[in-house]
OpenMM code with the backbone's topology and positions (N, CA, C; nanometers):
from openmm import Vec3, app, unit

residues = "UNK UNK UNK UNK UNK UNK UNK UNK UNK UNK UNK UNK UNK UNK UNK UNK UNK UNK UNK UNK UNK UNK UNK UNK UNK UNK UNK UNK UNK UNK UNK UNK UNK UNK UNK UNK UNK UNK UNK UNK UNK UNK UNK UNK UNK UNK UNK UNK UNK UNK UNK UNK UNK UNK UNK UNK UNK UNK UNK UNK UNK UNK UNK UNK UNK UNK UNK UNK UNK UNK UNK UNK UNK UNK UNK UNK UNK UNK UNK UNK UNK UNK UNK".split()
positions = [
    Vec3(0.0986, -0.1473, 0.0019),
    Vec3(0.0134, -0.0212, 0.0112),
    Vec3(0.0777, 0.1168, -0.0083),
    Vec3(0.0738, 0.2257, -0.0893),
    Vec3(0.1205, 0.3711, -0.0972),
    Vec3(0.0874, 0.4441, 0.0291),
    Vec3(0.2133, 0.4935, 0.0739),
    Vec3(0.2454, 0.5683, 0.1863),
    Vec3(0.2073, 0.7285, 0.1896),
    Vec3(0.1439, 0.7873, 0.2375),
    Vec3(0.1394, 0.9549, 0.2271),
    Vec3(0.2859, 1.0190, 0.1690),
    Vec3(0.3413, 1.0864, 0.0964),
    Vec3(0.4554, 1.1283, 0.0685),
    Vec3(0.5279, 1.0146, -0.0486),
    Vec3(0.5205, 0.9173, -0.0594),
    Vec3(0.5747, 0.7979, -0.1051),
    Vec3(0.5859, 0.8525, -0.2680),
    Vec3(0.7510, 0.8428, -0.3292),
    Vec3(0.6861, 0.8673, -0.4801),
    Vec3(0.6821, 0.7171, -0.5533),
    Vec3(0.5844, 0.6918, -0.5982),
    Vec3(0.5376, 0.5880, -0.6886),
    Vec3(0.5938, 0.5938, -0.8559),
    Vec3(0.6638, 0.4593, -0.8898),
    Vec3(0.7653, 0.4652, -0.9837),
    Vec3(0.6819, 0.4291, -1.0950),
    Vec3(0.6350, 0.4670, -1.1995),
    Vec3(0.5504, 0.4191, -1.3094),
    Vec3(0.6133, 0.2707, -1.3896),
    Vec3(0.5284, 0.1635, -1.3893),
    Vec3(0.5591, 0.0620, -1.4361),
    Vec3(0.5493, 0.1052, -1.6398),
    Vec3(0.6293, -0.0283, -1.6581),
    Vec3(0.6174, -0.0593, -1.8381),
    Vec3(0.5648, -0.1826, -1.8504),
    Vec3(0.4671, -0.1953, -1.9134),
    Vec3(0.4394, -0.3367, -1.8807),
    Vec3(0.4217, -0.3582, -2.0944),
    Vec3(0.4517, -0.5081, -2.1481),
    Vec3(0.4181, -0.5280, -2.2270),
    Vec3(0.3101, -0.6482, -2.2709),
    Vec3(0.1946, -0.5746, -2.3497),
    Vec3(0.0852, -0.6523, -2.3595),
    Vec3(0.1108, -0.7677, -2.5145),
    Vec3(0.1143, -0.8884, -2.4844),
    Vec3(0.1398, -0.9585, -2.5992),
    Vec3(-0.0102, -1.0625, -2.6088),
    Vec3(-0.0326, -1.0889, -2.7219),
    Vec3(-0.1713, -1.1620, -2.7614),
    Vec3(-0.1103, -1.3392, -2.7775),
    Vec3(-0.0400, -1.3675, -2.7651),
    Vec3(-0.0262, -1.5124, -2.7684),
    Vec3(0.0051, -1.5662, -2.6021),
    Vec3(-0.0534, -1.6753, -2.6010),
    Vec3(-0.0524, -1.7224, -2.4775),
    Vec3(0.0875, -1.7478, -2.4074),
    Vec3(0.0737, -1.8001, -2.2727),
    Vec3(0.2068, -1.8254, -2.2231),
    Vec3(0.2707, -1.9953, -2.2822),
    Vec3(0.4001, -1.9965, -2.2918),
    Vec3(0.4540, -2.1104, -2.3465),
    Vec3(0.4329, -2.1183, -2.5314),
    Vec3(0.4055, -1.9987, -2.5644),
    Vec3(0.3381, -2.0134, -2.6891),
    Vec3(0.5135, -1.9411, -2.7695),
    Vec3(0.5393, -1.9294, -2.8703),
    Vec3(0.6444, -1.8864, -2.9536),
    Vec3(0.6558, -1.7107, -2.9135),
    Vec3(0.5913, -1.6533, -2.9698),
    Vec3(0.5910, -1.5330, -2.9428),
    Vec3(0.5825, -1.4783, -2.8056),
    Vec3(0.5315, -1.5262, -2.7303),
    Vec3(0.5401, -1.5000, -2.5617),
    Vec3(0.6509, -1.5392, -2.5171),
    Vec3(0.7114, -1.6811, -2.5172),
    Vec3(0.8444, -1.7080, -2.4806),
    Vec3(0.9334, -1.5827, -2.5182),
    Vec3(0.9289, -1.5463, -2.6668),
    Vec3(1.0385, -1.4625, -2.7366),
    Vec3(1.0665, -1.3190, -2.6915),
    Vec3(0.8591, -1.2667, -2.6760),
    Vec3(0.9001, -1.1348, -2.5477),
    Vec3(0.9766, -1.1496, -2.4002),
    Vec3(0.9229, -1.2580, -2.3531),
    Vec3(1.0031, -1.2973, -2.2067),
    Vec3(1.1424, -1.2580, -2.2438),
    Vec3(1.2013, -1.3316, -2.3160),
    Vec3(1.3572, -1.3494, -2.3383),
    Vec3(1.4181, -1.2194, -2.3541),
    Vec3(1.3225, -1.1658, -2.4711),
    Vec3(1.4042, -1.0516, -2.5526),
    Vec3(1.3937, -0.9398, -2.4292),
    Vec3(1.2554, -0.9301, -2.3555),
    Vec3(1.2595, -0.8258, -2.2416),
    Vec3(1.3822, -0.8421, -2.1615),
    Vec3(1.4063, -0.9413, -2.0611),
    Vec3(1.4922, -0.9944, -1.9739),
    Vec3(1.5876, -0.9289, -2.0128),
    Vec3(1.6366, -0.9750, -2.1145),
    Vec3(1.7739, -0.9460, -2.2224),
    Vec3(1.7817, -0.7310, -2.1983),
    Vec3(1.7007, -0.7050, -2.2756),
    Vec3(1.6999, -0.5833, -2.3459),
    Vec3(1.6455, -0.4762, -2.2060),
    Vec3(1.5347, -0.4901, -2.1265),
    Vec3(1.5022, -0.4143, -2.0473),
    Vec3(1.4295, -0.5029, -1.9364),
    Vec3(1.5049, -0.4995, -1.8504),
    Vec3(1.4334, -0.6379, -1.7378),
    Vec3(1.3340, -0.5933, -1.6635),
    Vec3(1.2814, -0.4489, -1.6915),
    Vec3(1.2012, -0.3696, -1.5689),
    Vec3(1.0449, -0.3701, -1.7112),
    Vec3(1.0712, -0.4339, -1.7404),
    Vec3(0.9003, -0.4393, -1.8508),
    Vec3(0.8607, -0.5480, -1.7932),
    Vec3(0.7406, -0.5606, -1.7501),
    Vec3(0.6648, -0.6846, -1.7287),
    Vec3(0.5685, -0.6933, -1.8493),
    Vec3(0.6342, -0.8671, -1.8582),
    Vec3(0.5476, -0.9167, -1.9955),
    Vec3(0.4317, -0.9388, -1.9323),
    Vec3(0.2911, -0.9612, -2.0278),
    Vec3(0.1536, -0.9933, -1.9848),
    Vec3(0.0877, -1.0543, -2.1180),
    Vec3(0.0742, -1.1952, -2.1055),
    Vec3(-0.0237, -1.2316, -2.1662),
    Vec3(-0.1564, -1.2394, -2.1710),
    Vec3(-0.2380, -1.1613, -2.2897),
    Vec3(-0.3933, -1.1169, -2.2868),
    Vec3(-0.4480, -1.2501, -2.3578),
    Vec3(-0.3651, -1.3729, -2.4030),
    Vec3(-0.3935, -1.4855, -2.4359),
    Vec3(-0.4518, -1.5234, -2.6191),
    Vec3(-0.5168, -1.3998, -2.6410),
    Vec3(-0.5591, -1.3827, -2.7762),
    Vec3(-0.5853, -1.2661, -2.7992),
    Vec3(-0.6286, -1.2396, -2.9811),
    Vec3(-0.5977, -1.1269, -3.0181),
    Vec3(-0.7327, -1.0570, -2.9321),
    Vec3(-0.8790, -1.1388, -2.9083),
    Vec3(-0.9688, -1.0645, -2.8740),
    Vec3(-0.9495, -1.0135, -2.7036),
    Vec3(-0.8824, -1.0725, -2.6454),
    Vec3(-0.8923, -1.0209, -2.5178),
    Vec3(-0.7648, -0.9414, -2.5043),
    Vec3(-0.6608, -0.8928, -2.5938),
    Vec3(-0.6138, -0.8007, -2.6132),
    Vec3(-0.6556, -0.6881, -2.6467),
    Vec3(-0.7347, -0.6891, -2.7383),
    Vec3(-0.8090, -0.5802, -2.7786),
    Vec3(-0.9235, -0.5441, -2.6995),
    Vec3(-0.9610, -0.6254, -2.5946),
    Vec3(-1.0850, -0.5785, -2.5115),
    Vec3(-1.0137, -0.4870, -2.4004),
    Vec3(-0.8615, -0.5811, -2.3722),
    Vec3(-0.8138, -0.4873, -2.2624),
    Vec3(-0.7441, -0.3624, -2.2826),
    Vec3(-0.7023, -0.3373, -2.4242),
    Vec3(-0.6603, -0.2298, -2.4254),
    Vec3(-0.7843, -0.0977, -2.4417),
    Vec3(-0.8791, -0.1595, -2.5074),
    Vec3(-0.9936, -0.0630, -2.4833),
    Vec3(-1.0539, -0.0377, -2.3322),
    Vec3(-1.0349, -0.1121, -2.2749),
    Vec3(-1.0871, -0.0829, -2.1054),
    Vec3(-0.9445, -0.0134, -2.0382),
    Vec3(-0.8442, 0.0073, -2.1284),
    Vec3(-0.7399, 0.0961, -2.0619),
    Vec3(-0.7473, 0.2215, -1.9998),
    Vec3(-0.7571, 0.2690, -1.8480),
    Vec3(-0.7772, 0.3864, -1.8163),
    Vec3(-0.6756, 0.4430, -1.7338),
    Vec3(-0.5459, 0.3366, -1.7788),
    Vec3(-0.4384, 0.3871, -1.6742),
    Vec3(-0.3413, 0.4650, -1.7182),
    Vec3(-0.3034, 0.5715, -1.5989),
    Vec3(-0.2345, 0.6995, -1.6712),
    Vec3(-0.1204, 0.6979, -1.6364),
    Vec3(-0.1191, 0.6588, -1.5326),
    Vec3(0.0389, 0.6339, -1.4262),
    Vec3(0.1439, 0.5151, -1.5004),
    Vec3(0.0851, 0.4481, -1.5860),
    Vec3(0.1731, 0.3428, -1.6204),
    Vec3(0.2520, 0.3358, -1.7438),
    Vec3(0.3412, 0.2918, -1.8245),
    Vec3(0.3030, 0.2639, -1.9817),
    Vec3(0.2713, 0.1247, -2.0170),
    Vec3(0.2159, 0.1166, -2.1764),
    Vec3(0.2242, -0.0109, -2.1769),
    Vec3(0.2623, -0.0261, -2.3615),
    Vec3(0.3101, -0.1200, -2.3637),
    Vec3(0.3653, -0.1456, -2.5090),
    Vec3(0.2731, -0.2538, -2.5867),
    Vec3(0.1954, -0.2260, -2.6974),
    Vec3(0.1100, -0.3308, -2.7008),
    Vec3(0.1799, -0.4057, -2.8638),
    Vec3(0.1628, -0.5689, -2.8254),
    Vec3(0.2377, -0.6461, -2.9276),
    Vec3(0.1463, -0.7036, -3.0185),
    Vec3(0.1297, -0.7080, -3.1259),
    Vec3(0.0500, -0.8044, -3.2297),
    Vec3(0.1487, -0.8677, -3.3453),
    Vec3(0.1712, -1.0155, -3.3777),
    Vec3(0.2130, -1.0727, -3.3997),
    Vec3(0.1854, -1.0133, -3.5650),
    Vec3(0.2708, -1.0113, -3.7071),
    Vec3(0.2298, -0.9881, -3.8016),
    Vec3(0.1721, -1.1152, -3.9065),
    Vec3(0.0496, -1.1597, -3.8942),
    Vec3(0.0142, -1.2563, -3.9450),
    Vec3(-0.1185, -1.2516, -3.9960),
    Vec3(-0.1376, -1.3696, -4.0780),
    Vec3(-0.2827, -1.3800, -4.1561),
    Vec3(-0.4017, -1.4059, -4.0500),
    Vec3(-0.3706, -1.4550, -3.9505),
    Vec3(-0.4613, -1.4604, -3.8504),
    Vec3(-0.5154, -1.3604, -3.7757),
    Vec3(-0.4459, -1.2649, -3.7754),
    Vec3(-0.4876, -1.1179, -3.7152),
    Vec3(-0.5953, -1.0194, -3.7928),
    Vec3(-0.6597, -1.0694, -3.8702),
    Vec3(-0.7219, -1.0277, -3.9525),
    Vec3(-0.8511, -0.9406, -3.8848),
    Vec3(-0.8854, -0.9441, -3.7550),
    Vec3(-0.9724, -0.8958, -3.6899),
    Vec3(-0.9081, -0.7675, -3.6415),
    Vec3(-0.8089, -0.7993, -3.5956),
    Vec3(-0.6897, -0.6608, -3.5660),
    Vec3(-0.7171, -0.5344, -3.7333),
    Vec3(-0.7088, -0.5638, -3.7869),
    Vec3(-0.7040, -0.5094, -3.9005),
    Vec3(-0.8811, -0.4532, -3.8987),
    Vec3(-0.9351, -0.5505, -3.9069),
    Vec3(-1.0781, -0.4969, -3.9431),
    Vec3(-1.1338, -0.3518, -3.7811),
    Vec3(-1.0501, -0.3798, -3.6868),
    Vec3(-1.0698, -0.3049, -3.5856),
    Vec3(-0.9939, -0.1695, -3.5514),
    Vec3(-0.9038, -0.1703, -3.6367),
    Vec3(-0.8002, -0.0099, -3.6314),
    Vec3(-0.9065, 0.0889, -3.6559),
    Vec3(-0.8878, 0.2170, -3.6320),
    Vec3(-0.9623, 0.3469, -3.6371),
    Vec3(-0.8456, 0.4424, -3.7326),
    Vec3(-0.9013, 0.4544, -3.8401),
    Vec3(-0.8129, 0.5912, -3.9385),
    Vec3(-0.8457, 0.6847, -3.8748),
] * unit.nanometer
topology = app.Topology()
chain = topology.addChain("A")
for resn in residues:
    res = topology.addResidue(resn, chain)
    for name in ("N", "CA", "C"):
        topology.addAtom(name, app.Element.getBySymbol(name[0]), res)
C-alpha cells in the first residue's frame, strides 16, 4: 500500500496476444529480460482479449507496449483499426 508522500514509480508493461508458453510470448519474455528487465510481460491469451484490454485501459500512471504478431490470422485486428 502506498504511503503519503511516497513516490510511486511508473511501470512499463508489454502486452502480448499469445498465450504463455507459445513462441511469441516466450520470445517476448526472453527479449525483454535481456533488453529491458524492468518491463513486465503479460499475456492477454488471444487477439480478442488483447483488444478488450486495450479498449478498457484507463491507467494514466503506467506505460503499455502493445504487441500483435504480423500474421494472416490477425484479420480481426485489421478490421478493428480506427483510421
